[in-house]
Every structure is written in structure tokens, then in C-alpha cells.
C-alpha positions as CSV (number, residue, x, y, z in Angstrom):
1,M,195.8,174.9,111.2
2,K,193.8,172.6,113.5
3,I,192.6,175.5,115.6
4,N,191.3,177.3,112.4
5,Q,189.4,174.1,111.4
6,L,188.0,173.8,114.9
7,L,186.8,177.4,114.9
8,L,185.3,177.0,111.4
9,T,183.5,173.8,112.5
10,L,182.1,175.5,115.6
11,L,180.9,178.5,113.6
12,V,179.2,176.5,110.9
13,S,177.5,174.2,113.4
14,F,175.9,177.2,115.2
15,V,174.7,179.1,112.2
16,P,171.4,177.3,112.0
17,L,170.7,178.3,115.6
18,A,171.4,181.9,114.8
19,N,168.8,181.9,112.0
20,A,166.2,179.8,113.8
21,G,162.8,181.3,114.5
22,V,162.3,180.0,118.0
23,G,161.9,182.9,120.4
24,D,161.2,185.4,117.6
25,V,158.3,187.8,117.7
26,Y,156.7,189.1,114.6
27,Y,154.5,192.1,113.8
28,C,151.9,191.2,111.1
29,V,149.6,193.2,109.0
30,Q,146.8,191.5,107.1
31,N,146.7,192.0,103.3
32,R,143.5,190.0,102.8
33,A,140.8,188.2,104.9
34,D,137.8,186.5,103.5
35,A,135.0,184.3,104.8
36,I,132.8,181.9,103.0
37,S,129.9,180.3,104.8
38,S,126.9,178.1,103.8
39,D,124.3,180.7,105.0
40,I,125.9,184.1,104.0
41,G,128.2,183.2,101.1
42,H,131.4,185.2,100.5
43,R,132.3,188.4,102.4
44,E,135.5,190.3,102.9
45,L,136.6,190.7,106.5
46,R,138.1,193.7,108.2
47,L,141.9,193.7,108.0
48,D,143.7,193.5,111.2
49,K,147.2,193.7,112.8
50,F,148.6,191.2,115.2
51,T,151.7,189.9,116.8
52,M,153.0,186.4,116.7
53,K,155.5,184.6,118.9
54,W,157.4,181.5,117.8
55,L,157.9,179.2,120.8
56,E,159.6,175.8,120.9
57,D,156.5,173.7,120.1
58,E,153.7,176.3,119.4
59,I,152.9,179.6,117.8
60,I,151.0,182.2,119.7
61,T,149.1,185.1,118.1
62,K,147.8,188.1,119.9
63,R,145.1,190.4,118.4
64,G,144.1,193.1,120.9
65,D,142.9,191.1,124.0
66,L,142.6,187.8,122.1
67,D,145.3,185.2,122.3
68,D,145.3,182.0,120.1
69,S,147.9,179.3,119.8
70,L,148.5,176.3,117.6
71,P,151.0,173.4,117.9
72,I,153.9,173.4,115.4
73,L,153.7,170.6,112.9
74,F,156.9,171.5,110.9
75,S,159.6,174.1,111.3
76,S,162.9,175.1,109.8
77,Q,164.8,178.4,109.4
78,E,162.3,181.2,109.2
79,T,159.5,178.8,108.2
80,F,156.8,177.0,110.1
81,T,153.5,175.2,109.7
82,A,151.2,174.9,112.7
83,G,147.8,173.3,112.9
84,K,145.2,171.3,114.6
85,T,142.2,169.3,113.5
86,D,139.2,167.5,115.1
87,S,135.9,166.1,113.9
88,K,134.5,169.6,113.0
89,V,137.4,172.1,112.8
90,I,140.6,172.4,110.8
91,E,143.0,175.2,111.5
92,H,146.3,175.8,109.7
93,W,148.9,178.6,109.9
94,S,152.1,178.9,107.9
95,L,154.9,181.4,107.7
96,N,157.4,181.4,104.8
97,D,159.8,184.3,104.2
98,G,157.6,186.8,106.0
99,R,154.4,185.7,104.4
100,F,151.8,184.4,106.8
101,Q,148.7,182.4,105.7
102,S,145.9,181.2,107.9
103,V,143.0,178.9,107.1
104,F,140.1,178.0,109.5
105,S,137.4,175.6,108.4
106,M,134.4,174.5,110.4
107,N,131.8,171.9,109.3
108,D,129.1,171.9,111.9
109,L,125.5,173.3,111.8
110,R,126.9,176.0,109.6
111,S,129.9,175.3,107.3
112,S,132.4,178.1,106.9
113,V,136.0,178.8,105.8
114,I,138.0,181.8,106.8
115,I,141.2,182.6,104.9
116,G,143.7,185.3,105.7
117,N,147.1,186.5,104.4
118,A,149.5,188.8,106.2
119,T,153.0,190.2,105.8
120,C,155.1,189.8,108.9
121,D,158.3,191.5,110.0
122,K,160.5,190.1,112.8
123,F,161.0,192.4,115.8
124,D,164.7,193.0,116.4
């Protein structure tokens, strides 16, 4: 009886590790991408595909030859929020149940906001 309880306790304690996103790689396809700027107004952007890797303390995206990364602000099973901010730029990414959302806002000589949505599938 005690061995069964010990095995059950060990299995239950490691289940969150099995579901965690750290180390996972995702393939993402944009559904929507828009830009709004003070000089041009609203325009739809070309939809793109990209990969995303979930590391211990950051998320890395790769689009063609371009790599970008953001530090993780919050994460739990299959969900993260990553972002950074300074005096002129706010950048925010989030993943929840395979739905990825990105927001980039710049307030400098020209003010602009870029918003994107994508569907992401985990590589096995």
C-alpha cells in the first residue's frame, strides 16, 4: 500500500513538468497583422510564418533570417506572457492554448502600433 502511494505521489508531482512549455518549439502561422501609424494610418500587413522556441527565461522567434527575443514575464503550462518596455517602445507577446498574440507600440518621431495574431502548433 505504501509503495502505491509513493508511486502515485511521484507521478502526480512530475505531471506539471511533462506539460510545461520550456524547451518546446512551435510553428506559427499568422491569421492577422495590422499596423496603425500617425503618418500613414491603418494598413494590413503581409501574413507570415515563423517558429518560436520557449526557453527557461525568454521566448525566441525566428522569421527567415530574423531572430527576436523577449524575456518571459509570466508562464504556466502551455501559456506565457513575454515583454519589454522602455521610454519609447512597448513590446508584448502571449501564447494561450495555441493562440499567439503580439503587440508592438512605438512613440517616437512617428507613433505606431503593430498587432499580430497567429495560430501555433507545437513540434513533436
